[in-house]
N, C-alpha and C positions, 0 to 999 in steps of 0.2 A: 653380509657385512653388518657391522654394528657401529652406530654413531652416538657420540656423547657430546655434551656441551660443557661450558665452563661457568662456574659460579664466582662472580667477582667480589669476594668477601672483603677486599680492602677498599672498595668503592668503584664507581662506574661513571661513564660519561661519553662524550663525543670525541675525546682525544685518547691516544694511546697512553695507558697508565702502566706503572710498574706493577708487578704481580705480587711481590712479597715484601717490599720495603716501602717506607714513606719518604725517606730522605731523597730529595731531588725529583720526586715523582710529580706528575701533572696534578693540578688541582682537580679533584673529583667533583663533578656537578651533582652526583647522586650518592648520598651516603648509603653504606651497606647495612641498612636496617634490616631486621627480619622481614618487615613488610615488603621492602623493595626486592630483597633476595627471593622471597616467595613469589613475587611477580615474575622474575626471571625463570624460576624453577617451573612455574605453571606454564609459561610460554614454551619452554623447552619440552615439557611433558606433552603439551598439545601438538607440538611440531613433530613428535615421534622420536625424540632422542631417548636413549636407553638410560643414561646416568649423567650426573653432574660431577665434574672434577673440581676439587677445591685445592687451593694452594696452602702452603705452610711456610712460615717464616716470621722474622721479627716484626714485620708490618702487618701481620694477619691476625685476626682473632682465632681462637682455638677452633680447629676444624670440627672436632667432635661435637662441641656445644652448638656451633652454628648449624651444622648439618642435622643434628637431632631436632633443632627448632624448625628448620625449613621443611624437614620431612613431614611434620605435622600439618603442613599446608598443601601437601601434594598427595596423590593417590598411588601412583605407579612408578615414577621415575626413581632410579637408583641413586645412591650417594657414594661417589668415589672419593673417600675420605683420605686425606694425606696424613701420613704418620712419619715423623722424623725418628729414625732409629738412634738409639743412644740417649734419648731424652726421657724415655719411659721403659720400664722393664717389659719384655715381651709377654710375660705372664700377666701383667696388669692390662696390657693392650688386648690380650685374648679375652679377658673378662669384660673390657669395654666393648669389644666386638659382640660378645654374647648379649650384653644389655642393649646395644644398638639394634641388633637383629630383632630383639623382642619388641622394642618400641616402634620400629619402622616397618614391621611386617616382612623382615627378611630382605631389605633393600640395600645392604651394605656391600661395598667392595673397598679394598684397601690399596692406596697408592703409597708404597713404601719408599720414602725419600731418604737418601743417604746424606745429602748435604754437599755443597760444592764451594762454599765461601769460608775459608779458614777463619777470617775475622768474625763472621757471624757465629760459627761453631764455638769459637773460644768465648764469645760473649755469653753463650748458653752454658759454658763450663766444659766443653768437649775439646780436647787437645790432641786427638788422634790424627795421624796423617791420612792422606787420600786412600791408599790401599788398605790400611788397617780399618778405616771406616767401612769399606765394602766387606771386609772379612767379618766385621761385627754384624753387618746387615745380613750376611748369610746365616750366622748363628741365630740372629733375631728371628728370621723366618722359620728356621728349623725348630726353635723352641716354641714359637707361636703355634705351629701346626701340631706339635706334640701336646701342647696344653689343650687344644681343642678336642683331642681324642677322648678326654674325660677319664683317663686311667692314670694312676700315679706313675711318675717317671723321675729319673735322675738325669742330670746333664752336667757335664764338665767340659767347658771350652776355654778358649783364650779370653773371652769377654763375658761369658755368663756361666754361673754355677747354680744349678737348681737341685734341690733335694725334696723328693716327694711332691713335685709339682703336678698340675693338671686341674681342669675344671671338675666340679662335682659330678657332672654328667656330660656325655659327648655333646658337642655343638652340632645340632641337626643340619644347620645350613652354614657351613664354614664359608666366609666370603672369599671370592677370588683375590689373589694377590698380584698387583701390578708393580713393576719395577722398571725404572729408567736408568740411563747412564751409558756413556759412549766409550768408556775406557775398557781395556781388556779385563780389568778386575770386575767391572760392572757386568760385562757380558758373561763372565764365568759364573757369577752369582745368579744372574737371571736364568741361565741355562740349567742350573742345578736346582733352583728353589722357586722361581716365579711361575705364575700361570700365564701372564702376559708381559711382554717386554715393550716398553714405550720409548719412542724416539721423537726428537724434534725435527721439524721439516727441513730436509735437504733435497738437492736435486735427485730425481728418480734413480739415476744410476748409483748414487751413493747409498740410497735407502735399500735398493735391491741387494747390494753387496753386504750391507749390515744384516738384512733379513736372512740371507743365505748363511752368513757366518754364525749367527746366534742359533739358528735352527740346527745347524750341523753340530754345534757344541751340545745342544740339548739332546740330539739323537745319539751322540756318543754316550750319554748317560741314560739312554732308554726312555727319554721323555719327549713329549711334543710341547710346543710353545706357541701361543698366539702372539701376534705382533700388533702394535698400535702406533699411530702417527699423530702428533700434536701439531696443529696448524691453525692459524687465523684465516678468516675468509673475508674478502672484500669483493662481493658479487653484486652486479647490477644488471638491468636489462641489456645494456650494451657494454662492450669493452671500454669505449670512451668514457662512459659514466663511471665505471669501476676505477679506471686509472685516475680520473679526476678526483675521486674520493681518496685514493692513495696519496695523491699530491696534497690534498687538504690535510690529511693526517701528518704528512711530512712537514708541512708548513707550521704545524703546531709543536714541533720539536725544536726548541731553541738550541743554538750552538752550545750554550752553557749546560743545558740538560744532557745533550749528547756527550759532551766532554766528561761530565761528572759520572755518567753511566759507564762510559768506556773505561774510565780509570778504575771504577769498582770491578768491572769484569776482568780487567787485567790482573787483579790481585787474586782472583779465584784459581783454584786448582782443578776445576771441573773441565774435563775433556770436552763434554758436550757444549759448554759455554764457549770454549775456545773455537770449536767448530762453527758455532753461530757467528762469532766475531770475525772469523776468517772469510765468511761469505761477503762481508762488506768492508772489512778492514778499517772500520770506524769512519768511513767516508760516505757521504750521501750522493756521490757522483755516479756510481754504477751499482744500482740496487736490484736490478732484474738478473737473477742468477741462474734461471732456467725458464723455459716457457711458462708464463703466468705465475712464476714464483718470485716474490718480492721480499727482500731482506731488510726493508726499512724499519719494520717493527723492532728489530734487534738493536737499533741505534740507541734506544732508551729503555727497552724492556728486557729484563733478565729472563733466562730460560728460553722458551719457544719464541723465536724471533723472526719467523717468516710467515708470509700470508699468500694464499692463492688469490690472485687478482684477475678478474675478467668478467665476461658475460656469464650468465647462469649456465649456459651450455658449455662454455670453456672451462669453468671451474669444475663442473661435473665430469668433464672429460679427463681433467688432471687427476681427480679422485679415482676414476677408473684406471688410469695409468698406474698409480701407486698400488691399487688393489691387484693389478695384474702381476706386480712384483712381489706379492705375498703379504701385503698389509691387510690385516683382518678387521681392525678397528680404527676409527678416526675420532679424535677429540678436537672439536672445532670451537671457534669463538669469534666475536667481532664486537665492535663498539657502536652504540651501546648494546649490551648483551641481551636485553629484553627484546628490542626490535629486531636485532640481527638473528636471534633464535627463530623468530617468526619467519623472517625472510629466507634464511637458509633452509628451514624445514619446508616451506611452501614452494620455493623456486629452484633450489639446487638438488636436494636429495631425490625428488621425483625424477630428475633427469639422469641420475647415476644408473648405469647399466649393471646387470649382474654379469660379472666377468670371471673367467677361470684364470687362476694364477699361471704365469709362464713357467715352463720347465716341469 
């Protein structure tokens, strides 16, 4: 099993904050300075996490620049840098990856993000619809990998045209490519092009079905595919303490913030976001959607909207359960990210058993 942590590049604190936007977000107590983000990174590194996932969006600083800076303050932890397809040519991103590998000592992984908010996409100048964006993502990854081979190539697709492209020499350490998305279009692209397929936390049966489906699609293409799960964690010595913390976080979400966030989510064409919203329906009345799985985060936070809540042993058991259904990697987080990296690394991960996947 592989465990990653989250780098809160738009700010941090003791309340649930939005990941990629600033409008309607909670006021951050801790600014996302390089100094503070380096503290989070060093805490995650000491706790044994493999890499740090960064967000990308209109409320985030550029992930390449931030991660390159933070990498200089750490020794081993990887940087899972988010890249929005359509906003930069894949040939340029290939060169950026080459430079990042050189300055970080080969610690790069790429989280390729297609985008799920049409209004945000248009604000950047991107007017493609949902499925066309995923088709472009498939071409993006294809061109990216061809560029890394270091031999001249031509490419003609619906979205990219390359003549004599390629790095001047092969990239000796091509970074693994992660891709998320819950739609059939996303699954098809992941099965054909990605190294790892990322999902947001849903009840175990739903995750098991998705893992089986995307791995079957990959097998049809003669490929194998790792799968990862993005979850928040609220773990304490006892279940009562953990649920009290969840209640505290919920109390910090005003009705106005919830309403504004849910209105934004409804305008999105992201299937994954719709699945997150369906877990709670915009209401704070029934947020426990599976044993120890709480959907309260998704009332105000876009993207990953569920948390594992319980005692250290209970949360570890739920991670084991997801692993038994074929999840290979977990991207975890909690507020504040520095302290919770230490807590999860010290108290939860040592309790996770080595489990064999079912089936």
